[in-house]
C-alpha positions in Angstrom: -2.0 24.9 53.0 -5.4 24.9 53.9 -7.8 22.6 53.8 -9.9 23.8 50.1 -6.0 23.8 48.7 -4.9 20.1 50.3 -8.6 18.3 49.0 -7.9 19.7 45.6 -4.4 18.8 45.7 -4.9 15.1 46.5 -7.8 15.5 44.5 -6.3 16.7 41.3 -3.0 14.0 41.6 -5.8 11.3 41.8 -7.7 12.3 38.7 -4.3 12.4 37.1 -5.2 8.4 37.0 -8.0 10.4 34.2 -5.7 12.1 32.2 -3.6 8.7 31.7 -6.6 6.8 31.0 -7.5 10.1 28.3 -4.1 9.8 27.0 -4.1 6.2 26.8 -7.0 5.6 25.2 -6.7 8.5 22.2 -2.8 8.0 21.9 -2.9 5.1 19.3 -5.0 7.0 16.5 -2.1 8.5 15.7 0.2 5.6 15.3 -2.2 2.9 14.2 -2.1 3.3 10.2 2.3 3.4 10.9 1.3 -0.2 12.3 -0.5 -1.5 10.3 2.3 -0.7 7.6 5.2 -1.5 9.7 3.9 -4.6 10.4 2.1 -6.1 7.2 -1.0 -6.5 9.3 -4.9 -7.7 7.6 -7.4 -6.1 8.7 -8.2 -8.9 11.6 -4.9 -8.7 13.2 -5.1 -4.3 12.5 -8.2 -4.5 14.2 -7.0 -7.2 17.1 -3.7 -5.1 17.5 -5.9 -1.7 18.0 -8.5 -3.2 20.2 -6.6 -5.1 22.8 -6.4 -2.0 25.0 -10.3 -1.8 24.9 -10.6 -5.6 26.2 -7.3 -5.1 28.9 -10.0 -2.1 29.8 -13.2 -4.2 30.4 -10.9 -6.7 32.3 -9.3 -4.1 34.7 -12.6 -2.6 35.0 -14.3 -5.9 36.3 -11.4 -6.9 39.0 -10.3 -3.3 39.8 -12.7 -3.6 42.8 -10.6 -6.2 44.0 -7.3 -4.6 44.8 -9.3 -1.5 46.0 -10.7 -2.9 48.6 -7.5 -5.3 49.6 -4.6 -3.2 48.9 -6.0 0.2 49.4 -7.3 3.1 47.1 -4.0 4.5 47.1 -1.6 1.7 46.9 -3.8 0.2 44.2 -3.7 4.1 42.3 0.4 3.4 42.4 0.2 -0.2 41.2 -1.9 1.6 37.9 0.3 3.9 37.4 3.2 1.3 37.1 0.5 -0.5 34.8 0.7 2.6 32.2 4.4 3.3 32.5 5.6 -0.4 31.4 2.6 -0.1 29.2 3.3 2.9 27.4 7.6 2.0 26.9 6.9 -1.7 25.8 4.5 -0.5 23.3 7.4 1.9 22.2 9.7 -0.8 21.6 8.0 -3.7 20.6 9.5 -5.8 18.1 6.4 -7.4 16.5 2.5 -6.8 16.7 1.7 -9.6 19.1 4.7 -7.8 21.3 2.8 -4.6 21.1 -0.6 -5.7 22.0 0.6 -7.4 25.0 1.9 -3.9 26.2 -1.5 -2.2 25.0 -3.2 -4.7 26.7 -1.5 -3.6 30.2 -2.3 -0.4 29.4 -5.9 -1.7 29.0 -5.8 -3.1 32.8 -4.3 0.4 33.9 -7.4 2.0 32.1 -10.2 -0.1 33.5 -8.9 -0.2 36.9 -7.9 3.5 37.3 -11.9 3.9 36.3 -12.8 2.2 39.3 -9.8 3.5 41.8 -9.5 7.2 41.0 -13.3 8.2 41.3 -13.6 5.8 44.2 -10.8 7.8 46.6 -12.0 11.5 45.5 -15.4 10.5 46.7 -14.3 9.0 49.5 -11.8 12.3 50.9 -14.3 14.4 49.6 -16.3 17.2 51.9 -20.2 16.3 50.4 -20.4 20.2 49.4 -17.5 20.0 47.1 -17.3 16.2 46.3 -19.3 16.3 42.8 -17.0 18.8 41.4 -13.3 17.0 43.0 -15.0 13.8 41.4 -15.8 15.3 38.3 -12.1 16.0 38.2 -11.7 12.7 36.9 -13.6 13.1 33.4 -12.3 16.6 33.1 -8.5 14.8 32.9 -9.9 12.3 30.7 -11.1 14.5 28.3 -7.8 16.7 28.7 -5.7 13.5 28.5 -7.4 13.1 24.7 -6.9 16.5 23.8 -3.5 16.5 24.9 -3.0 13.1 22.8 -4.3 14.9 19.8 -2.0 17.6 20.3 1.2 15.3 21.0 0.4 13.2 18.3 0.6 16.2 16.1 3.9 17.6 17.3 5.8 14.4 17.1 4.0 13.2 13.6 6.8 13.3 11.3 9.7 14.5 13.7 11.5 10.7 12.4 10.7 7.3 10.8 9.4 6.3 14.0 7.7 9.1 15.4 4.7 6.6 16.3 7.4 4.5 18.9 7.7 8.4 20.3 3.6 8.8 20.4 3.6 6.3 22.8 6.5 6.0 24.4 5.9 10.0 26.1 3.3 8.5 28.2 6.1 7.0 30.6 6.7 10.7 31.3 3.1 11.5 33.1 2.6 8.1 34.5 5.9 9.1 36.0 4.7 12.1 37.9 1.6 10.5 38.6 3.4 8.0 40.8 5.5 10.3 42.7 2.8 12.3 43.0 0.7 9.7 45.0 3.5 9.7 47.8 1.8 13.0 48.5 -1.8 11.6 49.1 -2.5 10.0 52.4 -5.0 6.8 52.3 -8.9 6.6 52.0 -10.8 7.7 55.2 -12.9 5.2 54.9 -10.8 2.5 53.3 -8.7 2.9 57.1 -11.6 2.7 59.1 -13.9 -0.1 57.5 -11.0 -2.8 56.3 -8.1 -1.5 59.0 -9.6 -0.8 61.7 -7.2 2.4 61.7 -9.2 5.0 63.0 -7.0 7.7 64.5 -5.0 7.9 61.2 -8.5 8.4 59.5 -9.4 11.2 61.9 -6.5 13.1 61.2 -7.3 12.9 57.4 -10.6 13.9 57.5 -10.1 16.8 60.2 -7.2 18.1 57.5 -10.3 17.5 54.0 -13.8 19.2 56.1 -14.1 22.8 56.9 -13.3 24.1 60.4 -16.1 23.3 62.7 -17.6 20.1 61.0 -18.0 17.4 63.8 -15.3 14.6 62.3 -15.7 12.4 65.7 -19.4 12.5 64.4 -18.7 12.0 61.1 -16.1 8.7 62.2 -18.8 7.7 64.1 -21.2 7.7 61.4 -18.6 5.4 59.0 -18.2 2.8 61.6 -22.3 2.8 62.2 -22.9 2.5 58.1 -21.0 -0.9 58.6 -23.2 -2.3 60.9 -26.6 -0.8 60.0 -26.3 -3.1 56.9 -25.9 -6.2 58.8 -23.6 -7.1 56.5 -19.9 -8.5 57.0 -16.8 -7.2 54.4 -17.1 -10.7 52.5 -20.5 -10.1 51.5 -21.5 -10.2 47.9 -22.7 -7.3 46.3 -25.7 -8.8 44.6 -27.2 -9.5 48.4 -30.4 -8.3 48.4 -30.0 -5.3 50.2 -28.0 -3.3 47.2 -30.1 -4.1 44.6 -31.0 -0.6 44.3 -27.6 0.9 43.6 -27.0 -2.1 41.9 -29.7 -1.2 39.4 -28.9 2.2 39.4 -25.7 1.8 38.6 -25.9 -0.9 36.0 -28.8 1.1 33.7 -26.6 5.0 34.2 -23.4 3.2 32.6 -25.5 1.4 29.7 -27.7 4.8 29.2 -23.7 6.2 28.7 -23.1 3.8 26.3 -26.7 4.0 24.2 -26.5 7.7 23.7 -24.0 6.5 21.1 -21.2 8.7 22.2 -18.5 6.5 21.6 -19.6 5.5 18.0 -19.5 9.4 17.6 -16.1 10.0 19.4 -14.7 7.2 17.5 -16.1 7.4 13.9 -16.7 10.7 13.5 -14.6 11.2 10.3 -16.8 8.6 9.0 -20.0 10.1 10.7 -19.0 13.1 8.9 -17.7 11.7 5.7 -21.4 10.2 5.6 -22.8 13.5 5.5 -21.2 14.2 2.6 -18.4 16.3 4.1 -14.7 16.3 2.5 -12.3 14.3 4.3 -10.1 17.1 4.8 -13.2 19.1 7.0 -14.2 15.6 8.3 -11.2 15.2 10.3 -11.2 19.1 11.5 -14.8 18.9 12.6 -13.6 15.8 14.5 -11.1 18.0 16.3 -13.5 20.5 17.1 -15.6 17.6 18.6 -12.6 17.1 20.9 -12.9 20.7 22.3 -16.5 21.1 22.4 -16.5 18.1 24.9 -13.5 19.4 27.3 -15.7 23.3 27.4 -18.7 21.0 28.1 -17.0 19.2 30.7 -15.6 22.0 32.7 -18.6 23.5 32.7 -20.9 20.3 34.0 -17.8 20.4 36.5 -18.8 23.5 37.9 -22.4 23.8 38.2 -22.7 19.7 39.4 -22.3 21.0 43.2 -24.7 23.7 42.5 -27.6 22.7 40.5 -27.0 18.8 41.3 -26.6 15.4 39.2 -30.5 14.9 38.1 -31.2 18.7 37.2 -28.0 18.4 35.0 -28.9 14.7 33.5 -32.6 16.6 32.7 -31.5 18.9 30.8 -29.0 16.5 29.3 -31.3 13.9 27.8 -34.0 16.7 26.9 -30.8 18.1 24.7 -29.5 14.7 23.0 -33.0 13.5 22.3 -33.3 17.4 20.3 -30.4 16.9 18.8 -30.1 13.0 17.9 -33.5 13.9 16.7 -32.0 16.6 14.3 -29.1 13.6 13.5 -31.9 11.1 12.5 -34.1 13.7 10.7 -31.4 15.1 8.2 -29.8 11.1 7.0 -33.9 10.4 6.6 -34.4 13.9 4.1 -30.9 13.2 2.8 -30.2 16.5 3.8 -26.6 15.8 4.3 -25.0 19.4 2.6 -23.7 22.4 4.7 -23.0 22.4 7.6 -26.1 21.3 9.6 -24.8 17.4 10.5 -22.0 18.9 12.2 -23.4 21.8 14.1 -26.1 18.5 15.5 -23.3 16.5 16.5 -21.2 19.8 18.0 -24.4 20.4 20.4 -25.1 16.4 20.2 -21.5 16.9 22.4 -22.1 19.8 24.6 -25.3 18.2 26.4 -23.0 14.6 26.8 -20.4 16.2 28.4 -22.7 19.0 30.6 -24.7 15.8 31.8 -23.6 12.1 31.0 -19.5 12.5 31.1 -19.6 15.3 34.1 -22.1 12.9 36.1 -21.2 9.6 35.6 -18.4 8.7 37.8 -19.4 11.0 40.4 -22.8 9.5 40.6 -21.9 5.6 40.6 -19.2 6.1 43.2 -21.8 7.8 45.3 -24.6 5.5 45.5 -22.8 2.5 47.3 -22.8 1.6 50.7 -18.8 2.2 52.3 -18.4 -2.2 52.1 -19.4 -2.4 49.1 -18.3 0.6 47.1 -15.6 -0.5 45.3 -17.1 -3.6 44.2 -20.4 -1.1 43.4 -17.4 1.3 40.8 -16.3 -1.8 39.6 -19.7 -2.9 38.0 -20.7 0.2 37.3 -16.9 0.4 35.4 -17.1 -2.6 33.5 -20.3 -2.0 32.3 -19.9 1.2 31.2 -16.8 -0.5 29.2 -18.3 -3.1 28.1 -21.1 -1.3 26.2 -18.5 0.8 25.0 -16.8 -2.7 23.5 -20.1 -3.3 21.9 -21.1 -0.2 20.4 -17.7 0.6 19.2 -17.6 -2.8 17.4 -21.2 -2.8 15.9 -21.8 1.1 15.0 -19.9 0.1 11.6 -22.3 -2.8 10.9 -24.9 -1.2 11.7 -24.5 2.1 9.7 -23.9 0.6 6.9 -26.9 -1.9 7.2 -29.8 0.3 9.1 -28.7 3.6 7.7 -27.7 6.8 9.2 -31.4 8.1 9.8 -32.3 4.5 11.5 -29.4 4.2 14.0 -29.6 8.2 15.3 -32.9 7.3 16.0 -32.4 4.4 17.8 -30.1 6.5 19.5 -32.6 8.9 20.5 -35.3 6.7 21.7 -32.6 5.2 24.1 -32.3 9.2 25.5 -36.1 9.5 26.0 -35.6 6.1 28.2 -32.9 7.7 30.1 -34.7 10.8 30.1 -37.4 8.8 32.5 -34.8 6.6 34.6 -33.8 10.6 35.1 -37.6 11.4 36.0 -39.2 8.2 37.6 -35.9 6.4 39.5 -32.9 9.2 39.7 -31.8 9.9 43.4 -30.1 13.5 43.8 -27.1 12.9 46.1 -25.4 16.3 46.0 -24.9 17.3 49.3 -25.4 14.3 51.6 -22.6 12.6 53.1 -22.0 9.2 51.6 -23.5 7.5 54.4 -26.7 9.1 54.5 -26.7 7.8 50.8 -25.7 4.6 51.3 -28.9 4.1 54.3 -31.1 5.8 51.4 -30.6 3.0 49.1 -30.5 0.0 50.9 -33.6 -2.3 51.3 -33.4 -3.5 54.5 
């Protein structure tokens, strides 16, 4: 197997964690009504049961860096696969809503931890010239997992009285495939060098991962040096003064990702389309279209990220998001909600988001931290992302009802103006640069 195929195989295997992430997140949409009816849940119980996975995701993201550092990236991914498997089977056979909630919580732990460990691993295994595309495979698989879960739910709907159990349980099959495939990927060479001192094994992996003629010995020396030049021990705090720049970049990037309104639109697309006076059937069809547009433009962004760079995609995307969100807000203010204008604006919004934020977020956050704090930095960025996702998802119905569609979308639009300023004035370009060189540039000495 040639170098390119070998690294792509390792990356696609690890990106299966993203597929399970997307599948697990979206699959509940086909089962939630049956669950509410079966156990006769009131609004609070139903909301808690469905949102338990999101709560688990926040927790999994917050603590996902700990096993990634102590056990290694590969072993952490294996345990994540077990969490997905246990959650799928447990949720499918749950006998009451509390048991169901516990198993969905376990799945949420897997989702949160995979958003830390998977991009982290792919970043550390990839050659600099193709790192963006390979890490973006994670987000591509998230979107692909969402699409497959919708298709799976559609095919299983009506097959039996307990079709919802099959909808949730079928996730066990990709979880098992993920577990088996992980046996065929090596451990992260940077983790082996900096955490275990296993230079020989790491060198062999780096030789296999990089193009012929690459000075791997120099790469190894740079990795070893990166741990020394920052004058820090393995146990030093991420919040030390020298890391304030990457911490600021990761937190701001994750916050902007969510105050764009992306999860409000994905979670509440039918509600938004009905607010825009679409009939319910048309609203559901438009929601399916959002999933398809998201998939296509994530793929486009993934294939352009290493050619044009992270900042270019973010700059174009930010401008597009400002325009499309502004048009949606204007439509609500002018009460110009008939026809297809709002769905078209939102389809364009999803295209710009998937092309920029969607493709870039996990790549950028996984690149900007020096080797010795990358796991905890990735965990911080992921936690911020999921915490803000929870806040936006829980507050959007209230905001839309009390402030109205115009004010709500204007808020998202203004946040994207701030994002554009962030990209223009603060965000560094990281394409084609080694992780060690990026680490030197962002650390305050």
